[in-house]
Backbone as a printed PyTorch tensor [residue, N CA C, xyz], in Angstrom:
tensor([[[  18.3900,  159.6180, -190.0710],
         [  17.5290,  159.2430, -191.1970],
         [  16.2410,  158.6380, -190.6610]],

        [[  15.1570,  158.9310, -191.2970],
         [  13.8510,  158.4220, -190.8810],
         [  13.7400,  156.9320, -191.1870]],

        [[  12.8910,  156.2780, -190.4470],
         [  12.6530,  154.8440, -190.6050],
         [  11.2430,  154.6080, -191.1400]],

        [[  11.0620,  153.4510, -191.7870],
         [   9.7530,  153.0210, -192.2580],
         [   9.5340,  151.6070, -191.7450]],

        [[   8.5230,  151.4380, -190.9060],
         [   8.1480,  150.1050, -190.4350],
         [   7.2420,  149.4750, -191.4810]],

        [[   7.5580,  148.2480, -191.8570],
         [   6.7410,  147.5210, -192.8240],
         [   6.1350,  146.3200, -192.1200]],

        [[   4.8160,  146.2230, -192.1810],
         [   4.0830,  145.1290, -191.5530],
         [   3.5470,  144.2100, -192.6430]],

        [[   3.6450,  142.9060, -192.4020],
         [   3.1790,  141.9130, -193.3680],
         [   2.0740,  141.0740, -192.7390]],

        [[   1.0350,  140.7780, -193.5240],
         [  -0.1090,  140.0270, -193.0200],
         [  -0.4550,  138.8570, -193.9340]],

        [[  -1.1030,  137.8520, -193.3500],
         [  -1.6490,  136.6830, -194.0490],
         [  -0.5780,  135.9830, -194.8810]],

        [[  -0.8940,  135.6340, -196.1360],
         [   0.0710,  134.8720, -196.9380],
         [   1.3140,  135.6700, -197.2890]],

        [[   1.2520,  136.9900, -197.2440],
         [   2.4600,  137.7940, -197.4540],
         [   3.4550,  137.4750, -196.3320]],

        [[   2.9960,  137.4920, -195.1050],
         [   3.8240,  137.1770, -193.9370],
         [   4.3700,  135.7520, -194.0360]],

        [[   3.5160,  134.8260, -194.4270],
         [   3.9350,  133.4220, -194.5080],
         [   5.0390,  133.2230, -195.5410]],

        [[   4.9400,  133.8650, -196.6790],
         [   5.9460,  133.6900, -197.7380],
         [   7.2690,  134.3560, -197.3920]],

        [[   7.1920,  135.5030, -196.7220],
         [   8.4170,  136.2160, -196.3540],
         [   9.0470,  135.6040, -195.1070]],

        [[   8.2010,  135.1460, -194.1890],
         [   8.7050,  134.5800, -192.9440],
         [   8.9240,  135.6090, -191.8520]],

        [[   8.3680,  136.7990, -192.0390],
         [   8.4800,  137.8740, -191.0460],
         [   7.1150,  138.5240, -190.8330]],

        [[   6.8870,  138.9890, -189.6050],
         [   5.6890,  139.7790, -189.3180],
         [   5.9080,  141.2400, -189.7010]],

        [[   7.1650,  141.6950, -189.5250],
         [   7.4750,  143.1100, -189.7340],
         [   8.9810,  143.2860, -189.8640]],

        [[   9.3620,  144.4340, -190.3910],
         [  10.7660,  144.8420, -190.4120],
         [  10.8250,  146.3530, -190.5320]],

        [[  11.9670,  146.9070, -190.2150],
         [  12.1620,  148.3520, -190.2860],
         [  13.2830,  148.6460, -191.2700]],

        [[  13.0140,  149.5780, -192.1830],
         [  13.9920,  149.9880, -193.1940],
         [  14.2700,  151.4750, -193.0580]],

        [[  15.3930,  151.8950, -193.6300],
         [  15.6140,  153.3290, -193.7900],
         [  14.5050,  153.8340, -194.7130]],

        [[  13.9100,  154.9520, -194.3840],
         [  12.8260,  155.4850, -195.2140],
         [  13.3780,  155.7630, -196.6110]],

        [[  12.7620,  155.1680, -197.6600],
         [  13.3050,  155.3270, -199.0100],
         [  13.0800,  156.7040, -199.6360]],

        [[  12.2720,  157.5520, -199.0060],
         [  12.0780,  158.9010, -199.5350],
         [  10.6130,  159.2410, -199.7490]],

        [[  10.2920,  160.5030, -199.5590],
         [   8.9060,  160.9830, -199.6410],
         [   8.2810,  160.7560, -201.0060]],

        [[   9.0830,  160.8090, -202.0550],
         [   8.5570,  160.7000, -203.4130],
         [   8.3990,  159.2580, -203.8880]],

        [[   8.9670,  158.3250, -203.1550],
         [   8.8050,  156.9090, -203.5100],
         [   7.3460,  156.5340, -203.3190]],

        [[   6.8850,  155.6210, -204.1360],
         [   5.5040,  155.1490, -204.0430],
         [   5.4750,  153.7780, -203.3870]],

        [[   4.3060,  153.3980, -202.9090],
         [   4.1410,  152.0730, -202.3210],
         [   4.6090,  151.0140, -203.3250]],

        [[   4.2300,  151.1690, -204.5760],
         [   4.6250,  150.1970, -205.6050],
         [   6.1430,  150.1150, -205.7660]],

        [[   6.8540,  151.2270, -205.5480],
         [   8.3160,  151.2160, -205.6170],
         [   8.9070,  150.3780, -204.4860]],

        [[   8.3300,  150.4930, -203.3100],
         [   8.7980,  149.7030, -202.1680],
         [   8.5320,  148.2230, -202.4230]],

        [[   7.3660,  147.9050, -202.9580],
         [   7.0450,  146.5120, -203.2780],
         [   8.0600,  145.9570, -204.2800]],

        [[   8.3790,  146.7220, -205.3090],
         [   9.3550,  146.2720, -206.3090],
         [  10.7380,  146.0950, -205.6830]],

        [[  11.1160,  147.0090, -204.7970],
         [  12.3990,  146.9130, -204.1170],
         [  12.4580,  145.6410, -203.2670]],

        [[  11.3940,  145.3670, -202.5410],
         [  11.3540,  144.1720, -201.7080],
         [  11.3760,  142.9050, -202.5650]],

        [[  10.6220,  142.8900, -203.6530],
         [  10.5920,  141.7260, -204.5430],
         [  11.9910,  141.4250, -205.0800]],

        [[  12.7900,  142.4700, -205.2750],
         [  14.1410,  142.3150, -205.7810],
         [  15.0730,  141.5820, -204.8390]],

        [[  14.6540,  141.3880, -203.6030],
         [  15.4680,  140.6320, -202.6460],
         [  15.4820,  139.1370, -202.9740]],

        [[  14.5100,  138.7060, -203.7880],
         [  14.4370,  137.3000, -204.1630],
         [  13.7720,  136.4500, -203.0910]],

        [[  13.8500,  135.1420, -203.2470],
         [  13.3010,  134.1940, -202.2780],
         [  11.8300,  134.4250, -201.9960]],

        [[  11.4710,  134.3890, -200.7140],
         [  10.0920,  134.5730, -200.2950],
         [   9.5410,  135.9430, -200.6370]],

        [[  10.4170,  136.9520, -200.6710],
         [   9.9750,  138.2920, -201.0630],
         [   9.4930,  138.2850, -202.5140]],

        [[  10.2840,  137.6780, -203.3890],
         [   9.9010,  137.6250, -204.8020],
         [   8.5900,  136.8790, -204.9680]],

        [[   8.4150,  135.8180, -204.2010],
         [   7.1780,  135.0440, -204.2670],
         [   5.9890,  135.8530, -203.7510]],

        [[   6.1670,  136.5230, -202.6200],
         [   5.0780,  137.2930, -202.0120],
         [   4.6450,  138.4640, -202.8880]],

        [[   5.6090,  139.0660, -203.5950],
         [   5.3210,  140.2810, -204.3580],
         [   5.3250,  140.0650, -205.8670]],

        [[   5.1850,  138.8130, -206.2960],
         [   5.1940,  138.4870, -207.7280],
         [   4.0260,  139.1170, -208.4710]],

        [[   2.8980,  139.2700, -207.8050],
         [   1.7070,  139.8620, -208.4200],
         [   1.2230,  141.0310, -207.5580]],

        [[   1.8550,  142.1900, -207.6930],
         [   1.4930,  143.3260, -206.8410],
         [   0.0100,  143.6990, -206.8910]],

        [[  -0.6410,  143.4720, -208.0220],
         [  -2.0600,  143.8340, -208.1340],
         [  -2.9280,  143.0540, -207.1500]],

        [[  -2.4060,  141.9600, -206.6110],
         [  -3.1520,  141.1580, -205.6330],
         [  -3.0130,  141.6980, -204.2130]],

        [[  -2.2630,  142.7680, -204.0350],
         [  -1.9900,  143.3030, -202.7000],
         [  -2.8190,  144.5420, -202.3960]],

        [[  -2.9750,  144.7810, -201.1260],
         [  -3.5570,  146.0180, -200.6340],
         [  -2.5260,  146.6390, -199.7000]],

        [[  -2.6390,  147.9560, -199.4940],
         [  -1.6580,  148.6500, -198.6660],
         [  -2.3430,  149.6740, -197.7730]],

        [[  -1.6630,  149.9730, -196.6810],
         [  -2.0920,  151.0450, -195.7870],
         [  -0.8450,  151.8020, -195.3460]],

        [[  -0.9360,  153.1150, -195.3430],
         [   0.1130,  153.9760, -194.8120],
         [  -0.4070,  154.5960, -193.5290]],

        [[   0.3200,  154.3890, -192.4470],
         [  -0.0870,  154.9020, -191.1370],
         [  -1.5540,  154.5710, -190.8500]],

        [[  -1.9370,  153.3370, -191.1480],
         [  -3.2440,  152.7470, -190.8650],
         [  -4.3960,  153.3200, -191.6890]],

        [[  -4.0810,  153.9310, -192.8230],
         [  -5.1120,  154.4120, -193.7470],
         [  -4.9050,  153.7220, -195.0890]],

        [[  -5.9540,  153.0810, -195.6170],
         [  -5.8590,  152.3990, -196.8950],
         [  -5.4490,  153.3800, -197.9900]],

        [[  -4.5390,  152.9330, -198.8620],
         [  -4.0620,  153.7600, -199.9700],
         [  -3.9140,  152.8890, -201.2110]],

        [[  -3.9720,  153.5060, -202.4000],
         [  -3.6760,  152.7490, -203.6260],
         [  -2.1710,  152.4810, -203.7010]],

        [[  -1.7870,  151.5070, -204.4990],
         [  -0.3790,  151.1390, -204.6070],
         [   0.4730,  152.2310, -205.2400]],

        [[  -0.1540,  153.1870, -205.9300],
         [   0.6260,  154.2770, -206.5230],
         [   0.7320,  155.4970, -205.5970]],

        [[   0.2980,  155.3400, -204.3550],
         [   0.3640,  156.4470, -203.3870],
         [   1.8130,  156.7240, -202.9910]],

        [[   2.1980,  158.0110, -202.9110],
         [   3.5450,  158.3400, -202.4390],
         [   3.6610,  158.0860, -200.9320]],

        [[   4.8580,  157.7170, -200.4960],
         [   5.0730,  157.4460, -199.0740],
         [   4.9650,  158.7090, -198.2430]],

        [[   5.3810,  159.8370, -198.8040],
         [   5.4210,  161.1130, -198.0870],
         [   6.0880,  160.9050, -196.7360]],

        [[   5.4770,  161.3190, -195.6470],
         [   6.1010,  161.1950, -194.3290],
         [   5.6460,  159.9850, -193.5430]],

        [[   5.0800,  158.9970, -194.2100],
         [   4.5530,  157.8220, -193.5050],
         [   5.6370,  157.1390, -192.6770]],

        [[   5.2280,  156.6240, -191.5450],
         [   6.1320,  155.8770, -190.6700],
         [   5.8690,  154.3880, -190.7370]],

        [[   4.6780,  154.0230, -191.2520],
         [   4.3090,  152.6110, -191.2770],
         [   3.6310,  152.2720, -192.6050]],

        [[   4.0530,  151.1570, -193.1950],
         [   3.4570,  150.6220, -194.4090],
         [   3.0160,  149.2030, -194.1050]],

        [[   1.7420,  148.9100, -194.2840],
         [   1.2230,  147.5570, -194.1090],
         [   0.8750,  146.9870, -195.4790]],

        [[   1.2740,  145.7400, -195.7040],
         [   1.0010,  145.0550, -196.9660],
         [   0.2590,  143.7700, -196.6780]],

        [[  -0.8460,  143.5580, -197.4080],
         [  -1.7030,  142.4010, -197.1100],
         [  -2.5500,  142.0670, -198.3210]],

        [[  -3.0720,  140.8400, -198.3710],
         [  -4.0010,  140.4870, -199.4520],
         [  -5.3520,  141.1370, -199.2060]],

        [[  -6.2020,  141.1740, -200.2250],
         [  -7.5520,  141.7150, -200.0230],
         [  -8.2700,  140.9530, -198.9210]],

        [[  -9.0410,  141.6610, -198.1530],
         [  -9.8050,  141.0530, -197.0770],
         [ -11.1580,  140.6470, -197.6130]],

        [[ -11.5420,  139.4270, -197.3380],
         [ -12.8690,  138.9780, -197.7470],
         [ -13.7420,  138.8460, -196.5120]],

        [[ -14.9940,  139.0990, -196.6770],
         [ -15.9230,  139.0090, -195.5450],
         [ -17.0300,  138.0320, -195.8400]],

        [[ -17.8130,  137.8040, -194.8570],
         [ -18.9080,  136.8800, -195.0730],
         [ -19.8630,  136.8940, -193.9470]]])
Protein backbone atom coordinates (compact mmCIF):
# COMPACT_ATOMS: atom_id res chain seq x y z
CA UNK A 1 0.00 0.00 0.00
CA UNK A 2 1.23 3.48 -0.80
CA UNK A 3 2.20 5.90 1.94
CA UNK A 4 1.48 9.61 2.41
CA UNK A 5 3.96 11.72 4.36
CA UNK A 6 2.28 14.61 6.16
CA UNK A 7 4.40 17.58 7.19
CA UNK A 8 3.24 20.13 9.77
CA UNK A 9 4.55 23.69 10.10
CA UNK A 10 4.31 26.64 12.51
CA UNK A 11 1.35 26.59 14.92
CA UNK A 12 -0.04 23.45 13.28
CA UNK A 13 3.13 21.60 14.35
CA UNK A 14 3.01 23.15 17.81
CA UNK A 15 -0.60 22.10 18.47
CA UNK A 16 -0.12 18.56 17.18
CA UNK A 17 3.31 18.09 18.73
CA UNK A 18 4.79 16.49 15.61
CA UNK A 19 6.86 17.74 12.68
CA UNK A 20 5.65 14.94 10.41
CA UNK A 21 4.04 11.52 10.23
CA UNK A 22 3.42 8.85 7.63
CA UNK A 23 0.00 7.33 6.96
CA UNK A 24 -1.35 4.72 4.61
CA UNK A 25 -2.37 6.67 1.51
CA UNK A 26 -6.13 7.28 1.93
CA UNK A 27 -6.80 7.06 -1.82
CA UNK A 28 -6.44 9.04 -5.04
CA UNK A 29 -9.97 10.43 -4.86
CA UNK A 30 -9.66 11.75 -1.31
CA UNK A 31 -9.22 15.50 -1.09
CA UNK A 32 -6.87 17.49 1.10
CA UNK A 33 -9.93 18.65 3.07
CA UNK A 34 -10.89 15.00 3.69
CA UNK A 35 -7.48 14.30 5.20
CA UNK A 36 -7.77 17.41 7.39
CA UNK A 37 -11.19 16.25 8.62
CA UNK A 38 -9.83 12.75 9.28
CA UNK A 39 -6.93 14.15 11.29
CA UNK A 40 -9.20 16.53 13.24
CA UNK A 41 -11.27 13.48 14.21
CA UNK A 42 -8.33 12.19 16.24
CA UNK A 43 -9.15 14.82 18.86
CA UNK A 44 -6.70 16.58 21.17
CA UNK A 45 -4.11 18.75 19.45
CA UNK A 46 -5.28 17.56 16.04
CA UNK A 47 -8.79 18.84 16.68
CA UNK A 48 -7.35 22.14 17.87
CA UNK A 49 -4.97 22.51 14.91
CA UNK A 50 -7.66 21.70 12.34
CA UNK A 51 -10.67 23.39 13.98
CA UNK A 52 -10.73 26.08 11.28
CA UNK A 53 -9.58 24.48 8.02
CA UNK A 54 -10.09 27.73 6.09
CA UNK A 55 -7.10 29.13 8.02
CA UNK A 56 -4.79 26.50 6.51
CA UNK A 57 -2.77 26.26 3.35
CA UNK A 58 -1.62 23.03 1.72
CA UNK A 59 0.97 21.72 -0.69
CA UNK A 60 1.06 18.36 -2.45
CA UNK A 61 4.54 17.23 -3.43
CA UNK A 62 5.78 20.80 -2.80
CA UNK A 63 3.21 22.51 -5.05
CA UNK A 64 0.58 24.78 -3.48
CA UNK A 65 -2.96 23.43 -3.90
CA UNK A 66 -6.46 24.43 -2.76
CA UNK A 67 -7.95 22.43 0.10
CA UNK A 68 -10.42 20.77 -2.29
CA UNK A 69 -7.59 19.33 -4.43
CA UNK A 70 -7.62 15.53 -4.83
CA UNK A 71 -4.60 13.69 -3.44
CA UNK A 72 -4.17 11.66 -6.64
CA UNK A 73 -0.70 10.07 -6.50
CA UNK A 74 0.86 12.58 -4.10
CA UNK A 75 3.48 11.24 -1.72
CA UNK A 76 3.70 14.31 0.49
CA UNK A 77 1.11 16.66 1.99
CA UNK A 78 2.28 19.77 3.84
CA UNK A 79 -0.13 21.70 6.07
CA UNK A 80 0.66 25.18 7.35
CA UNK A 81 -0.85 28.57 8.16
CA UNK A 82 -0.76 31.35 5.57
CA UNK A 83 2.68 32.84 5.18
CA UNK A 84 2.97 36.54 5.79
CA UNK A 85 5.78 38.65 4.44
CA UNK A 86 7.17 42.01 5.12
